[in-house]
C-alpha positions as a LaTeX table, in Angstrom:
\begin{tabular}{lrrr}
\hline
Residue & $x$ (\AA) & $y$ (\AA) & $z$ (\AA) \\
\hline
Met1 & 0.00 & 0.00 & 0.00 \\
Thr2 & 2.90 & 2.36 & 0.75 \\
Ala3 & 4.26 & 1.78 & $-2.75$ \\
Leu4 & 0.90 & 2.83 & $-4.19$ \\
Tyr5 & 1.02 & 6.11 & $-2.23$ \\
Trp6 & 4.52 & 6.80 & $-3.54$ \\
Leu7 & 3.44 & 6.03 & $-7.10$ \\
Val8 & 0.41 & 8.32 & $-6.88$ \\
Gly9 & 2.43 & 11.06 & $-5.18$ \\
Ala10 & 5.21 & 10.90 & $-7.74$ \\
Ser11 & 2.69 & 10.93 & $-10.59$ \\
Leu12 & 0.91 & 13.99 & $-9.19$ \\
Phe13 & 4.23 & 15.79 & $-8.68$ \\
Lys14 & 5.27 & 15.02 & $-12.25$ \\
Ala15 & 1.89 & 16.28 & $-13.51$ \\
Leu16 & 2.45 & 19.57 & $-11.67$ \\
Leu17 & 5.82 & 20.03 & $-13.39$ \\
Trp18 & 4.60 & 18.98 & $-16.84$ \\
Arg19 & 4.45 & 22.55 & $-18.23$ \\
Val20 & 7.80 & 23.51 & $-16.67$ \\
Tyr21 & 9.85 & 20.71 & $-18.21$ \\
Lys22 & 11.13 & 21.22 & $-21.75$ \\
Ser23 & 13.24 & 18.60 & $-23.44$ \\
Thr24 & 15.90 & 19.84 & $-25.83$ \\
Asp25 & 15.93 & 16.57 & $-27.79$ \\
Phe26 & 13.54 & 17.94 & $-30.40$ \\
Asp27 & 15.63 & 21.10 & $-30.85$ \\
Val28 & 18.83 & 19.11 & $-31.20$ \\
His29 & 17.51 & 16.64 & $-33.77$ \\
Arg30 & 15.63 & 19.32 & $-35.69$ \\
Asn31 & 18.83 & 21.32 & $-35.96$ \\
Trp32 & 20.78 & 18.27 & $-37.11$ \\
Leu33 & 18.15 & 17.67 & $-39.78$ \\
Ala34 & 18.52 & 21.29 & $-40.91$ \\
Ile35 & 22.31 & 21.12 & $-40.97$ \\
Thr36 & 22.50 & 17.92 & $-42.98$ \\
His37 & 19.77 & 19.05 & $-45.37$ \\
Ser38 & 20.78 & 22.68 & $-45.93$ \\
Leu39 & 24.56 & 22.75 & $-45.74$ \\
Pro40 & 27.21 & 21.06 & $-47.85$ \\
Met41 & 28.72 & 17.99 & $-46.23$ \\
Ser42 & 32.02 & 19.82 & $-45.69$ \\
Glu43 & 30.26 & 22.22 & $-43.28$ \\
Trp44 & 28.22 & 19.72 & $-41.27$ \\
Tyr45 & 30.62 & 19.62 & $-38.33$ \\
Tyr46 & 31.67 & 23.28 & $-38.46$ \\
Asp47 & 28.39 & 25.21 & $-38.48$ \\
Ser48 & 28.04 & 27.46 & $-35.45$ \\
Thr49 & 24.63 & 29.03 & $-36.14$ \\
Ser50 & 23.05 & 27.19 & $-33.24$ \\
Glu51 & 24.34 & 25.82 & $-29.97$ \\
Trp52 & 23.25 & 22.37 & $-31.19$ \\
Thr53 & 26.14 & 21.50 & $-33.46$ \\
Leu54 & 26.43 & 18.14 & $-35.16$ \\
Asp55 & 28.77 & 16.17 & $-32.93$ \\
Tyr56 & 27.94 & 12.55 & $-33.70$ \\
Pro57 & 29.87 & 10.15 & $-35.95$ \\
Pro58 & 29.38 & 10.40 & $-39.73$ \\
Phe59 & 27.08 & 7.37 & $-39.93$ \\
Phe60 & 24.61 & 9.18 & $-37.69$ \\
Ala61 & 24.95 & 12.35 & $-39.79$ \\
Tyr62 & 24.06 & 10.35 & $-42.91$ \\
Phe63 & 21.06 & 8.94 & $-41.03$ \\
Glu64 & 19.94 & 12.49 & $-40.15$ \\
Trp65 & 20.39 & 13.46 & $-43.82$ \\
Leu66 & 18.18 & 10.53 & $-44.83$ \\
Leu67 & 15.50 & 11.62 & $-42.35$ \\
Ser68 & 15.73 & 15.18 & $-43.67$ \\
Gln69 & 14.84 & 13.92 & $-47.14$ \\
Ile70 & 11.54 & 12.72 & $-45.68$ \\
Ala71 & 11.08 & 15.78 & $-43.42$ \\
Gln72 & 11.11 & 18.16 & $-46.38$ \\
Phe73 & 7.70 & 16.80 & $-47.38$ \\
Ile74 & 6.27 & 17.14 & $-43.87$ \\
Asp75 & 7.43 & 20.65 & $-42.88$ \\
Pro76 & 10.11 & 22.30 & $-45.05$ \\
Asn77 & 10.47 & 25.18 & $-42.56$ \\
Met78 & 11.97 & 22.82 & $-40.00$ \\
Leu79 & 14.97 & 22.36 & $-42.30$ \\
Lys80 & 16.13 & 25.97 & $-42.13$ \\
Val81 & 19.31 & 26.42 & $-40.13$ \\
Gln82 & 18.47 & 28.99 & $-37.47$ \\
Gln83 & 19.70 & 30.09 & $-34.10$ \\
Glu84 & 16.39 & 30.28 & $-32.28$ \\
Ala85 & 14.26 & 27.29 & $-31.41$ \\
Phe86 & 11.85 & 26.09 & $-34.11$ \\
Glu87 & 8.13 & 26.51 & $-33.52$ \\
Ser88 & 5.91 & 24.34 & $-35.65$ \\
Ser89 & 2.78 & 25.95 & $-37.02$ \\
\hline
\end{tabular}
């Protein structure tokens, strides 16, 4: 029964913080998509427009490039290299 109280309490606490928490994962991967889609390969690891630079091995960069080829049909604006965070419309 004590475990149930802890579970409910932790769930309620997490629900209270839901609007406060913001993951940067989306910003990071969106920026990597933009870098690999918009810049020549020679600049992938040297772009400093955003704080989220591409810092993974080349295989992962090629994977991001492949995903960007699909993303251009979903929301082309997400593939613009920009400093500020992307807001989807």
